[in-house]
Backbone bond lengths (Angstrom), bond angles and torsions (degrees), N, CA, C in turn:
res aa  C-N    CA-C-N  psi(-1)  N-CA   C-N-CA  omega(-1)  CA-C   N-CA-C  phi
1 X - - - 1.451 - - 1.521 110.43 -
2 X 1.294 116.34 -41.22 1.471 119.08 -178.26 1.519 110.57 -63.85
3 X 1.361 116.31 -39.62 1.460 118.84 179.66 1.517 110.73 -67.56
4 X 1.364 117.50 -32.82 1.452 120.29 -178.22 1.514 110.77 -68.51
5 X 1.311 116.84 -39.83 1.461 120.08 -175.41 1.527 112.94 -91.98
6 X 1.335 118.83 -1.66 1.471 120.08 -178.43 1.511 112.40 -63.69
7 X 1.368 119.80 -45.98 1.472 118.66 178.11 1.503 112.58 -62.61
8 X 1.350 115.37 -40.75 1.469 117.88 179.72 1.508 110.92 -63.96
9 X 1.334 116.13 -40.77 1.463 119.17 179.20 1.524 111.10 -64.91
10 X 1.366 115.96 -38.85 1.465 118.86 178.76 1.505 111.56 -66.03
11 X 1.342 117.32 -40.78 1.464 120.54 178.32 1.510 111.18 -64.68
12 X 1.329 115.67 -41.32 1.468 118.83 179.45 1.512 110.97 -64.56
13 X 1.329 116.61 -39.62 1.467 118.57 -179.68 1.518 111.22 -66.77
14 X 1.337 117.35 -37.88 1.471 120.15 178.33 1.513 110.59 -67.24
15 X 1.356 115.88 -42.00 1.464 119.03 178.24 1.516 111.12 -62.33
16 X 1.365 115.69 -41.51 1.466 119.31 178.73 1.521 111.01 -64.46
17 X 1.331 116.49 -42.84 1.469 119.58 179.51 1.518 111.06 -65.95
18 X 1.342 115.69 -38.43 1.465 119.68 178.23 1.518 111.33 -63.85
19 X 1.338 116.09 -43.07 1.462 119.40 178.34 1.508 112.14 -64.26
20 X 1.323 116.59 -40.77 1.470 119.70 178.97 1.515 110.51 -65.27
21 X 1.346 116.74 -40.75 1.468 120.35 -179.18 1.514 111.55 -63.83
22 X 1.343 116.28 -47.05 1.459 119.67 179.77 1.512 111.25 -66.81
23 X 1.342 116.19 -38.41 1.464 119.15 179.75 1.505 112.40 -66.38
24 X 1.332 116.43 -42.19 1.468 119.21 178.70 1.511 111.18 -66.59
25 X 1.342 116.77 -36.20 1.465 119.20 178.29 1.510 110.87 -63.97
26 X 1.335 116.60 -43.36 1.460 119.58 178.17 1.505 112.12 -65.52
27 X 1.324 116.35 -40.86 1.469 119.34 178.63 1.511 111.23 -65.19
28 X 1.338 116.17 -37.24 1.463 119.15 -179.87 1.510 110.71 -64.54
29 X 1.349 116.09 -41.39 1.461 119.60 178.60 1.513 111.27 -64.47
30 X 1.357 116.05 -41.35 1.463 119.35 179.30 1.512 111.05 -68.52
31 X 1.353 115.72 -41.40 1.464 119.09 -179.67 1.506 111.47 -64.75
32 X 1.352 116.99 -32.48 1.463 118.65 179.52 1.509 110.77 -64.65
33 X 1.339 117.05 -39.08 1.456 119.85 177.56 1.512 110.88 -68.59
34 X 1.361 116.14 -39.44 1.463 118.94 179.76 1.511 110.93 -64.48
35 X 1.348 116.61 -40.14 1.458 118.78 179.59 1.515 111.16 -65.56
36 X 1.353 116.85 -36.00 1.461 119.38 177.20 1.514 110.74 -64.58
37 X 1.342 116.76 -40.78 1.459 119.49 179.27 1.520 110.70 -65.76
38 X 1.360 115.83 -40.05 1.464 118.32 179.11 1.523 111.09 -64.76
39 X 1.353 115.80 -40.17 1.467 118.41 178.68 1.511 110.97 -63.26
40 X 1.339 116.62 -38.69 1.463 119.44 179.55 1.512 110.82 -66.76
41 X 1.340 117.57 -39.96 1.457 120.86 -179.91 1.517 111.45 -70.62
42 X 1.362 116.29 -31.10 1.463 118.45 -178.23 1.510 112.30 -71.88
43 X 1.349 117.89 -12.36 1.455 119.68 178.13 1.518 111.56 -70.37
44 X 1.313 117.82 -21.48 1.458 121.64 -178.90 1.516 109.87 -95.69
45 X 1.320 116.51 129.78 1.456 121.63 177.36 1.511 109.61 -74.27
46 X 1.337 118.38 161.49 1.464 120.66 -178.94 1.513 113.17 -57.18
47 X 1.309 118.85 -32.82 1.459 120.75 -177.76 1.523 112.36 -87.89
48 X 1.350 118.29 7.59 1.465 121.48 177.37 1.509 112.75 92.88
49 X 1.332 119.76 -5.81 1.459 121.76 179.96 1.515 109.41 -77.97
50 X 1.309 116.69 154.14 1.453 121.57 -179.71 1.514 109.18 -79.61
51 X 1.338 116.14 134.48 1.454 120.27 -177.36 1.511 110.74 -78.02
52 X 1.356 115.70 171.94 1.463 120.62 179.87 1.525 111.07 -65.10
53 X 1.345 116.66 -34.90 1.468 119.10 179.96 1.516 111.08 -64.14
54 X 1.360 115.64 -41.20 1.463 119.17 178.42 1.509 110.91 -64.60
55 X 1.353 116.68 -38.93 1.465 119.81 177.94 1.513 110.17 -62.85
56 X 1.326 116.83 -40.46 1.455 120.28 179.16 1.514 111.93 -62.95
57 X 1.343 116.82 -40.45 1.465 119.80 178.44 1.507 111.18 -69.78
58 X 1.317 117.34 -40.81 1.461 120.61 -177.73 1.501 111.95 -64.97
59 X 1.308 117.71 -32.80 1.459 120.20 -179.07 1.510 112.60 -88.64
60 X 1.352 116.37 -4.38 1.454 119.05 179.59 1.512 112.43 80.79
61 X 1.345 120.24 10.29 1.456 123.47 -179.36 1.517 108.27 -112.00
62 X 1.323 119.04 120.58 1.452 122.36 -179.94 1.516 110.83 -76.40
63 X 1.320 116.86 145.04 1.453 122.17 177.83 1.516 110.04 -88.53
64 X 1.308 116.87 145.86 1.448 122.40 178.78 1.520 109.17 -70.09
65 X 1.349 116.91 134.90 1.451 120.46 -178.06 1.515 111.91 -65.42
66 X 1.321 118.17 -25.33 1.460 120.39 179.34 1.509 111.68 -72.33
67 X 1.342 117.73 -20.31 1.457 120.65 -178.81 1.515 110.88 -95.06
68 X 1.339 116.89 -48.83 1.459 120.32 -174.59 1.513 113.05 -93.66
69 X 1.320 118.13 -16.99 1.446 120.78 -178.81 1.516 113.14 82.78
70 X 1.342 119.16 4.83 1.461 122.96 179.27 1.518 108.83 -127.49
71 X 1.334 118.62 151.62 1.465 120.83 -178.79 1.523 111.72 -68.27
72 X 1.332 115.30 158.20 1.455 121.23 179.06 1.529 110.32 -68.32
73 X 1.332 116.65 133.80 1.454 122.45 179.84 1.527 108.75 -103.83
74 X 1.322 116.83 122.07 1.464 121.62 178.63 1.520 109.18 -96.57
75 X 1.316 116.30 121.22 1.457 120.73 -177.44 1.522 110.99 -74.49
76 X 1.316 115.25 145.74 1.465 122.59 174.26 1.521 107.55 -121.49
77 X 1.324 116.74 118.84 1.465 121.20 -176.98 1.526 110.25 -129.26
78 X 1.319 114.84 148.62 1.468 122.31 173.77 1.522 107.36 -107.71
79 X 1.327 116.59 118.28 1.464 120.94 -176.17 1.530 110.20 -109.37
80 X 1.324 114.49 136.59 1.463 122.23 178.91 1.523 109.01 -130.71
81 X 1.329 116.94 141.43 1.464 121.51 -179.93 1.526 109.51 -135.39
82 X 1.344 115.04 150.81 1.466 122.17 177.27 1.524 107.98 -130.14
83 X 1.342 115.79 125.55 1.459 122.00 -175.99 1.523 109.40 -124.70
84 X 1.338 115.93 131.45 1.464 121.94 177.84 1.520 108.66 -118.61
85 X 1.342 116.18 127.25 1.461 122.30 -177.60 1.525 110.37 -125.54
86 X 1.332 114.78 158.06 1.462 122.30 170.75 1.519 108.10 -121.01
87 X 1.339 116.05 127.29 1.459 120.82 -177.24 1.522 109.02 -140.12
88 X 1.328 115.96 151.11 1.462 120.12 177.89 1.527 111.74 -73.02
89 X 1.335 117.29 -19.73 1.471 122.03 178.72 1.526 108.45 -136.42
90 X 1.319 118.45 81.97 1.469 121.13 -175.65 1.528 113.97 -59.49
91 X 1.325 117.84 -39.31 1.459 119.31 -177.62 1.524 111.34 -66.07
92 X 1.326 117.18 -42.13 1.463 120.34 176.94 1.525 110.73 -65.13
93 X 1.330 116.27 -39.98 1.464 119.80 178.42 1.523 110.94 -63.68
94 X 1.328 117.54 -36.01 1.465 120.61 178.40 1.527 111.06 -66.10
95 X 1.328 116.86 -39.62 1.465 120.00 176.92 1.522 111.19 -63.76
96 X 1.326 117.04 -42.10 1.466 120.35 177.75 1.525 110.79 -65.66
97 X 1.328 116.62 -35.70 1.468 119.96 178.02 1.525 110.61 -62.43
98 X 1.327 117.05 -41.37 1.459 120.13 177.11 1.519 112.13 -62.28
99 X 1.335 116.70 -37.64 1.465 120.06 177.85 1.526 111.15 -66.62
100 X 1.331 117.25 -42.12 1.467 120.48 178.99 1.529 111.19 -63.22
101 X 1.313 116.32 -40.71 1.466 120.26 179.56 1.525 110.58 -65.49
102 X 1.336 117.11 -41.42 1.463 120.34 179.05 1.526 111.17 -64.25
103 X 1.322 116.89 -38.41 1.463 120.11 178.09 1.524 111.99 -64.09
104 X 1.325 116.96 -28.74 1.469 120.80 179.85 1.521 112.33 -85.95
105 X 1.328 117.72 1.69 1.457 120.53 179.75 1.514 113.81 91.39
106 X 1.337 117.58 13.68 1.457 120.94 179.87 1.514 111.77 -107.27
107 X 1.322 116.05 -164.97 1.459 120.99 -179.09 1.526 109.16 -155.88
108 X 1.340 115.05 160.01 1.463 121.74 177.25 1.526 108.20 -88.26
109 X 1.315 116.42 117.01 1.467 120.71 -178.01 1.526 111.44 -77.47
110 X 1.320 117.67 -44.05 1.463 121.28 174.44 1.522 108.85 -157.84
111 X 1.332 115.38 160.23 1.464 120.52 -178.47 1.524 109.16 -153.99
112 X 1.333 115.65 157.17 1.462 122.03 176.17 1.523 108.43 -153.02
113 X 1.343 114.79 160.86 1.467 120.16 -177.13 1.523 108.45 -147.99
114 X 1.326 116.14 139.50 1.465 121.60 176.42 1.523 108.58 -131.09
115 X 1.341 117.87 132.26 1.467 120.72 -177.60 1.520 111.40 -73.96
116 X 1.316 114.72 167.06 1.465 120.43 179.19 1.524 110.13 -75.55
117 X 1.317 115.80 149.39 1.459 121.83 174.03 1.521 108.43 -143.03
118 X 1.321 116.94 -172.33 1.461 119.92 -176.22 1.522 112.81 -70.95
119 X 1.334 117.24 -12.26 1.459 119.99 -177.16 1.531 113.33 -106.30
120 X 1.325 118.46 -28.05 1.465 120.89 -176.50 1.521 109.95 -145.93
121 X 1.338 117.47 154.22 1.464 120.52 178.99 1.528 110.90 -79.63
122 X 1.296 115.69 176.11 1.463 121.74 175.91 1.532 109.42 -66.52
123 X 1.327 117.09 136.41 1.465 121.39 -176.83 1.526 109.09 -136.61
124 X 1.337 116.15 137.04 1.465 123.07 174.59 1.529 108.61 -123.25
125 X 1.325 115.83 136.00 1.467 121.77 -179.97 1.526 109.14 -117.74
126 X 1.330 115.42 139.97 1.462 121.40 177.95 1.524 109.60 -138.13
127 X 1.322 116.05 142.84 1.462 122.12 167.97 1.518 106.60 -124.41
128 X 1.321 116.54 115.82 1.462 121.26 -174.39 1.520 109.63 -119.85
129 X 1.339 115.42 153.71 1.461 122.80 175.25 1.521 107.39 -119.19
130 X 1.317 115.96 128.56 1.463 121.37 -178.85 1.523 108.66 -131.48
131 X 1.346 118.23 155.33 1.462 119.55 174.86 1.527 111.13 -55.96
132 X 1.325 116.10 139.82 1.464 120.44 -174.63 1.523 112.10 -59.31
133 X 1.324 117.51 -34.45 1.461 119.32 -178.50 1.528 112.66 -79.63
134 X 1.339 118.18 -1.88 1.467 121.31 179.82 1.523 112.65 -114.15
135 X 1.324 118.11 7.38 1.462 119.81 -174.30 1.527 111.76 -65.33
136 X 1.328 118.00 -37.14 1.466 120.03 179.42 1.530 110.98 -64.10
137 X 1.326 116.06 -44.71 1.468 120.31 -179.89 1.529 110.54 -64.11
138 X 1.322 116.91 -41.81 1.462 120.86 -178.61 1.526 110.86 -66.56
139 X 1.325 117.55 -42.57 1.468 120.11 178.89 1.524 111.23 -62.49
140 X 1.320 116.40 -39.75 1.466 119.81 177.85 1.528 110.88 -63.85
141 X 1.331 116.65 -42.27 1.464 120.24 179.93 1.528 111.31 -67.59
142 X 1.315 117.12 -40.06 1.466 119.82 178.71 1.523 111.77 -65.57
143 X 1.321 116.96 -31.21 1.460 120.49 179.31 1.509 113.58 -65.90
144 X 1.342 117.37 -18.52 1.466 120.53 179.23 1.530 112.64 -82.07
145 X 1.328 118.01 -6.17 1.465 120.98 -177.88 1.517 112.81 -82.64
146 X 1.307 118.05 -5.63 1.460 121.67 -179.71 1.511 110.31 179.48
147 X 1.310 116.07 -164.62 1.462 122.09 177.69 1.525 108.91 -89.08
148 X 1.329 115.95 124.06 1.464 120.61 -178.34 1.527 109.02 -75.35
149 X 1.323 116.25 118.93 1.462 121.55 177.23 1.523 111.96 -90.02
150 X 1.324 116.62 -39.83 1.465 120.24 179.40 1.523 109.36 -159.56
151 X 1.331 114.76 153.45 1.462 122.14 177.52 1.519 108.39 -147.38
152 X 1.312 116.36 127.05 1.464 121.03 177.35 1.523 109.13 -133.34
153 X 1.340 115.36 144.29 1.460 121.38 -179.65 1.523 109.00 -135.38
154 X 1.313 115.81 147.26 1.464 120.43 178.39 1.521 109.06 -144.47
155 X 1.337 115.47 150.15 1.456 122.37 179.01 1.523 109.77 -128.14
156 X 1.316 115.35 141.35 1.460 121.88 176.30 1.522 108.37 -123.18
157 X 1.332 116.45 119.79 1.463 121.96 -177.75 1.528 109.64 -82.35
158 X 1.325 116.55 118.63 1.470 122.03 179.95 1.523 110.75 -119.94
159 X 1.336 116.26 29.28 1.463 120.22 -178.19 1.519 111.35 -60.01
160 X 1.327 117.41 -45.30 1.459 120.71 -178.46 1.524 111.14 -64.07
161 X 1.335 117.05 -40.24 1.457 119.66 179.23 1.522 111.52 -64.09
162 X 1.338 116.51 -42.53 1.463 120.41 179.74 1.519 110.57 -64.45
163 X 1.345 116.74 -45.46 1.464 120.63 -179.85 1.520 111.10 -62.73
164 X 1.325 116.44 -42.59 1.467 120.27 -179.69 1.523 111.11 -64.11
165 X 1.336 116.95 -43.57 1.461 119.68 179.15 1.524 111.49 -63.16
166 X 1.321 116.74 -43.29 1.464 119.90 179.64 1.524 111.17 -60.68
167 X 1.342 116.56 -42.92 1.461 120.73 -179.26 1.525 111.29 -65.91
168 X 1.325 116.69 -44.56 1.463 120.12 -178.27 1.526 111.52 -67.78
169 X 1.332 116.90 -36.52 1.461 119.76 178.07 1.521 110.85 -65.96
170 X 1.339 116.71 -43.01 1.466 120.03 178.37 1.527 110.85 -62.50
171 X 1.333 116.70 -41.03 1.465 120.66 179.44 1.526 111.40 -65.09
172 X 1.338 116.60 -44.94 1.459 119.73 179.42 1.525 111.89 -65.75
173 X 1.313 117.27 -36.96 1.459 120.32 178.77 1.521 110.93 -64.89
174 X 1.350 116.25 -41.49 1.464 120.13 177.16 1.523 111.02 -63.91
175 X 1.337 116.38 -42.87 1.466 120.12 178.09 1.523 111.23 -63.53
176 X 1.326 117.01 -39.42 1.459 120.68 179.11 1.524 111.34 -65.43
177 X 1.326 116.92 -39.12 1.469 120.36 177.37 1.525 110.99 -62.66
178 X 1.332 116.33 -41.54 1.470 119.75 178.41 1.524 111.08 -64.10
179 X 1.334 116.82 -40.30 1.461 120.09 179.40 1.527 111.51 -66.32
180 X 1.313 117.08 -37.22 1.461 120.07 177.06 1.524 110.98 -64.83
181 X 1.340 116.20 -35.63 1.464 119.64 176.23 1.528 111.05 -67.30
182 X 1.342 116.77 -39.06 1.462 120.50 178.22 1.523 111.52 -67.52
183 X 1.332 116.70 -29.95 1.460 120.09 -178.97 1.527 111.21 -60.98
184 X 1.315 116.61 -37.04 1.467 120.19 179.94 1.520 112.39 -73.07
185 X 1.335 117.17 -14.89 1.460 120.97 -178.90 1.522 112.48 -97.19
186 X 1.329 118.49 -2.13 1.461 120.83 -178.52 1.521 110.14 -65.57
187 X 1.361 116.49 134.06 1.464 122.05 -176.47 1.518 113.23 -106.25
188 X 1.345 117.90 -9.41 1.459 119.90 178.79 1.523 109.24 -145.74
189 X 1.325 115.06 172.07 1.462 121.26 -175.46 1.522 111.52 -66.26
190 X 1.320 117.73 -38.39 1.463 121.24 -178.47 1.526 111.24 -61.76
191 X 1.339 116.16 -46.84 1.467 119.52 178.57 1.527 110.85 -63.41
192 X 1.335 116.14 -40.02 1.462 119.87 -178.89 1.527 111.03 -63.76
193 X 1.339 116.36 -41.72 1.468 119.98 179.10 1.521 110.78 -64.85
194 X 1.334 116.99 -41.16 1.467 120.80 179.75 1.522 111.26 -62.76
195 X 1.332 115.90 -45.55 1.468 119.94 -178.78 1.527 110.53 -66.90
196 X 1.329 117.26 -41.52 1.465 119.85 -179.55 1.527 111.40 -65.31
197 X 1.334 117.48 -36.59 1.467 120.04 176.63 1.522 110.92 -63.98
198 X 1.332 116.56 -41.94 1.465 120.20 177.88 1.524 111.01 -65.43
199 X 1.346 116.32 -38.30 1.467 120.07 178.70 1.528 110.29 -64.54
200 X 1.335 116.88 -43.55 1.467 120.05 179.71 1.522 111.30 -62.15
201 X 1.331 116.92 -40.48 1.467 120.30 178.97 1.521 111.04 -64.68
202 X 1.323 116.17 -46.81 1.461 120.12 -179.78 1.530 111.30 -64.75
203 X 1.338 117.25 -37.86 1.463 120.02 -179.59 1.523 110.97 -66.54
204 X 1.347 117.06 -39.41 1.465 120.41 178.08 1.525 110.79 -64.24
205 X 1.331 117.12 -42.94 1.461 120.35 177.91 1.525 110.78 -63.61
206 X 1.333 115.77 -40.48 1.468 119.69 -179.62 1.528 111.01 -65.88
207 X 1.324 117.45 -42.72 1.469 120.41 179.34 1.530 111.01 -62.18
208 X 1.333 116.98 -40.22 1.464 120.41 179.06 1.523 111.11 -63.97
209 X 1.320 116.97 -43.72 1.466 120.07 -179.84 1.525 111.32 -67.99
210 X 1.326 117.09 -37.08 1.470 120.04 178.59 1.528 110.16 -65.46
211 X 1.334 117.42 -38.35 1.466 120.21 176.99 1.526 110.75 -63.58
212 X 1.335 117.12 -42.28 1.463 120.14 176.73 1.528 110.96 -63.50
213 X 1.322 116.21 -40.47 1.465 120.13 179.35 1.526 111.06 -64.11
214 X 1.334 116.67 -41.43 1.467 120.40 179.60 1.528 111.01 -62.88
215 X 1.335 116.60 -44.73 1.464 120.35 179.18 1.524 111.04 -63.74
216 X 1.333 116.79 -44.00 1.461 120.16 -178.41 1.524 110.83 -66.13
217 X 1.318 116.83 -40.63 1.466 119.63 178.25 1.528 111.20 -64.09
218 X 1.348 116.57 -35.89 1.467 119.81 177.37 1.524 110.96 -66.07
219 X 1.337 117.21 -41.10 1.456 120.38 178.88 1.526 111.51 -66.68
220 X 1.319 116.73 -35.81 1.466 120.27 179.39 1.522 110.71 -74.19
221 X 1.320 116.74 -42.27 1.462 120.41 -175.48 1.516 114.18 -76.24
222 X 1.338 117.90 -27.87 1.460 121.81 -178.04 1.527 109.25 -121.59
223 X 1.320 116.35 116.67 1.465 121.13 178.70 1.531 109.94 -82.85
224 X 1.324 115.54 154.60 1.463 122.30 -178.86 1.526 110.08 -109.16
225 X 1.333 116.33 132.28 1.465 122.07 178.43 1.526 108.29 -125.49
226 X 1.326 116.45 124.69 1.455 121.65 172.97 1.524 109.70 -98.14
227 X 1.323 116.59 125.05 1.471 121.90 -174.99 1.529 109.22 -119.79
228 X 1.339 115.97 128.98 1.461 122.68 174.68 1.525 108.36 -119.65
229 X 1.328 116.54 121.08 1.466 121.93 -179.19 1.524 107.89 -116.90
230 X 1.333 116.62 114.12 1.463 122.14 -177.29 1.518 110.09 -107.35
231 X 1.325 116.19 149.56 1.450 121.11 174.78 1.514 111.05 -74.63
232 X 1.322 116.20 157.55 1.461 120.94 -179.62 1.520 110.02 -66.73
233 X 1.322 116.64 134.14 1.461 121.83 179.49 1.522 109.20 -70.27
234 X 1.337 116.87 134.02 1.462 120.89 178.80 1.507 113.18 79.95
235 X 1.349 116.49 17.08 1.458 118.84 179.84 1.529 112.67 -78.22
236 X 1.360 117.72 -12.02 1.464 120.70 178.80 1.528 110.07 -70.85
237 X 1.323 120.23 129.59 1.466 121.46 -178.55 1.521 111.52 -63.12
238 X 1.341 116.38 137.76 1.467 122.09 -178.25 1.526 112.37 -100.62
239 X 1.336 119.76 -18.60 1.462 122.64 179.79 1.530 109.27 -77.77
240 X 1.319 116.26 115.47 1.455 121.20 -178.33 1.527 109.75 -118.72
241 X 1.326 116.15 144.89 1.462 122.35 -178.08 1.529 110.23 -95.71
242 X 1.364 113.97 177.73 1.464 119.81 177.13 1.529 111.28 -60.43
243 X 1.311 115.39 -39.35 1.462 119.45 179.36 1.530 111.12 -62.42
244 X 1.345 116.70 -40.48 1.464 120.04 177.53 1.527 110.88 -61.17
245 X 1.361 116.04 -41.67 1.463 118.83 177.74 1.516 112.22 -65.08
246 X 1.358 116.19 -40.22 1.459 120.01 179.07 1.527 111.17 -63.23
247 X 1.317 115.58 -43.23 1.472 119.52 178.89 1.518 110.49 -63.95
248 X 1.339 116.35 -42.18 1.464 119.69 179.06 1.523 111.19 -63.75
249 X 1.376 116.99 -41.38 1.457 119.89 177.92 1.519 112.19 -64.53
250 X 1.335 116.02 -42.57 1.460 119.08 178.77 1.531 111.21 -63.33
251 X 1.320 115.86 -41.30 1.464 119.34 178.15 1.525 111.47 -63.06
252 X 1.344 116.15 -40.36 1.467 118.94 178.98 1.527 110.86 -66.70
253 X 1.379 116.43 -37.46 1.459 119.72 177.01 1.528 110.99 -64.15
254 X 1.315 115.57 -42.07 1.463 119.24 178.53 1.524 110.95 -63.28
255 X 1.321 115.69 -40.25 1.466 119.39 178.44 1.519 110.67 -64.64
256 X 1.368 116.19 -43.10 1.467 119.68 179.28 1.527 110.99 -64.03
257 X 1.359 117.17 -41.94 1.459 120.03 178.27 1.519 111.79 -62.57
258 X 1.332 115.70 -42.58 1.462 118.88 178.25 1.521 111.12 -63.30
259 X 1.341 116.10 -39.51 1.466 119.70 178.25 1.524 111.17 -65.24
260 X 1.359 116.55 -38.34 1.463 120.10 178.65 1.527 111.24 -64.83
261 X 1.325 116.07 -42.96 1.465 119.70 178.80 1.523 110.85 -62.77
262 X 1.311 115.64 -42.43 1.467 119.40 178.24 1.525 110.45 -62.54
263 X 1.354 116.10 -41.01 1.463 119.58 179.06 1.517 112.38 -63.81
264 X 1.348 115.82 -41.50 1.464 118.80 177.85 1.524 111.49 -64.53
265 X 1.325 115.17 -41.63 1.459 118.33 177.54 1.519 112.16 -61.96
266 X 1.322 116.14 -35.92 1.461 120.21 178.29 1.530 111.47 -70.40
267 X 1.361 116.62 -38.40 1.468 120.15 -174.94 1.517 113.43 -84.99
268 X 1.347 118.72 -18.88 1.462 120.86 -174.69 1.531 113.51 -57.79
269 X 1.319 121.03 -46.62 1.477 119.22 178.15 1.523 112.48 -59.19
270 X 1.332 117.36 -38.94 1.460 120.38 179.19 1.537 111.20 -67.90
271 X 1.336 116.34 -37.32 1.468 119.83 178.33 1.526 110.49 -63.40
272 X 1.334 116.42 -44.01 1.463 119.81 178.75 1.526 111.36 -62.81
273 X 1.321 116.23 -42.02 1.462 119.40 179.36 1.528 111.27 -63.27
274 X 1.327 116.41 -44.65 1.465 119.95 178.78 1.527 111.15 -64.88
275 X 1.338 117.81 -35.49 1.467 120.78 178.38 1.528 110.94 -64.05
276 X 1.325 116.78 -42.81 1.472 120.16 178.55 1.524 110.69 -62.89
277 X 1.330 116.15 -45.95 1.468 119.86 179.32 1.527 110.59 -62.01
278 X 1.343 116.84 -42.17 1.464 120.55 178.86 1.521 112.19 -62.92
279 X 1.347 116.42 -39.14 1.468 119.73 179.24 1.521 111.12 -64.69
280 X 1.320 116.81 -41.35 1.472 120.31 179.05 1.523 110.70 -64.05
281 X 1.326 115.89 -45.53 1.469 119.67 179.71 1.527 110.50 -62.64
282 X 1.339 116.79 -41.91 1.465 120.60 179.84 1.531 111.03 -62.25
283 X 1.333 116.39 -41.75 1.474 119.81 179.67 1.523 111.06 -63.80
284 X 1.328 116.30 -40.32 1.470 119.29 179.19 1.527 110.91 -64.55
285 X 1.322 116.34 -43.43 1.470 120.20 -179.71 1.524 110.85 -63.12
286 X 1.320 117.01 -44.21 1.471 120.49 179.50 1.520 110.82 -61.20
287 X 1.332 116.52 -41.75 1.473 119.59 179.70 1.517 111.38 -63.81
288 X 1.325 116.52 -40.92 1.469 119.53 179.15 1.525 111.35 -65.36
289 X 1.319 116.66 -40.68 1.470 120.19 179.51 1.519 110.76 -64.04
290 X 1.311 117.11 -43.98 1.462 120.57 -179.52 1.522 110.57 -64.36
291 X 1.312 116.82 -39.67 1.464 119.59 179.42 1.521 111.11 -64.90
292 X 1.340 115.29 -41.30 1.478 117.69 179.74 1.529 111.02 -66.59
293 X 1.319 118.84 -36.57 1.463 121.50 177.59 1.531 111.70 -67.28
294 X 1.311 119.66 -36.55 1.458 122.65 178.99 1.516 112.61 -70.30
295 X 1.282 119.72 -30.93 1.467 123.96 -178.99 1.522 111.09 -74.52
296 X 1.299 119.21 -36.54 1.478 123.02 -177.28 1.531 112.44 -65.24
297 X 1.321 124.29 -47.98 1.480 122.71 177.86 1.512 112.83 -61.22
298 X 1.325 117.62 -37.93 1.473 120.20 179.27 1.516 110.99 -62.30
299 X 1.307 116.85 -40.91 1.476 120.25 179.33 1.524 110.61 -65.06
300 X 1.324 117.70 -39.70 1.471 121.34 179.98 1.530 111.14 -64.57
301 X 1.335 116.14 -42.98 1.481 118.92 -179.55 1.520 111.48 -65.09
302 X 1.282 117.88 -35.40 1.475 121.96 178.43 1.516 110.95 -65.63
303 X 1.308 116.01 -42.63 1.477 120.09 179.97 1.529 110.70 -66.66
304 X 1.342 117.86 -37.33 1.466 120.93 179.00 1.533 110.83 -66.34
305 X 1.320 116.23 -40.16 1.469 120.01 179.64 1.519 110.96 -63.89
306 X 1.309 115.78 -41.64 1.477 119.94 179.02 1.530 110.71 -64.46
307 X 1.316 117.15 -37.08 1.478 120.78 -179.61 1.522 110.40 -67.59
308 X 1.337 117.31 -41.16 1.458 120.74 179.37 1.521 110.79 -63.30
309 X 1.310 116.66 -41.97 1.460 120.64 179.85 1.528 110.54 -63.50
310 X 1.310 115.90 -39.25 1.477 119.44 179.37 1.530 110.61 -66.39
311 X 1.312 117.19 -38.31 1.469 121.57 -179.01 1.520 110.53 -67.01
312 X 1.310 115.76 -44.60 1.465 119.39 -179.71 1.520 111.34 -65.37
313 X 1.263 118.19 -35.11 1.468 122.39 179.45 1.522 110.55 -67.80
314 X 1.285 118.32 -36.91 1.464 121.63 -179.03 1.527 110.39 -71.46
315 X 1.299 119.17 -32.18 1.449 122.56 179.57 1.517 110.54 -69.00
316 X 1.291 116.64 -37.53 1.440 119.44 179.05 1.507 110.80 -67.88
């Protein structure tokens, strides 16, 4: 009897362990969110005043656990800055900006450049990524490349997101380790398939969370700076010589000639069509005129003949 029920008992124990593992993993994930919510609510005092812990987090200074009774909280922020400069040589300034960013351990994410024209000056655009702890130094260095027109900075606090991801990843990793241990204890194909399906699900969830963690850590660790470098307004020389006027006149003549040729090419099919229609109308009119002229002499000759006959009859 014991040998008969041994496989069933082993399968039941694996199923029970699998259920406990998955249940504890889910509870851990839920409890991590609940603890985060409780920590956020505990920052507010009963009378609505901000507690010392909240002040410590807001100022970026962690409180000692021996004083407040809670562990030090390290803030995670994503910082973004936008800098607008005016320079006499925007393209050269953009190249120097890339060198300054590289020296600080950053890189140019994307860039673009547009030449000057009669409507706007030369403009260079840069989007750079620099280490978060070097953003102040980089902004100061970039400001030396021209005249600073505007500078704006913003921060986004993602401490809760980082903490939640770390907790969920640790929980999923622990659950995955338990499932891998259960996989070696499977005694039949059914148990093995069940455990492997649970492992695949947990691994997919873990990979997704790790990808989110990697992206968030990159955003926190590397700040983004958008740089716009414009050419000086009115930098185009206004003193023009006779040769400049001659060249401008010749260019305008060439443009007018090209426009005239294009206009003739556009109108030529219509001219031919109108000529054909005019020729047909002219031919019809000429035919009608000739017919009317031929009918009039015949009528006159008939009337004269009738008159002569009447005269001769009266004489007789």
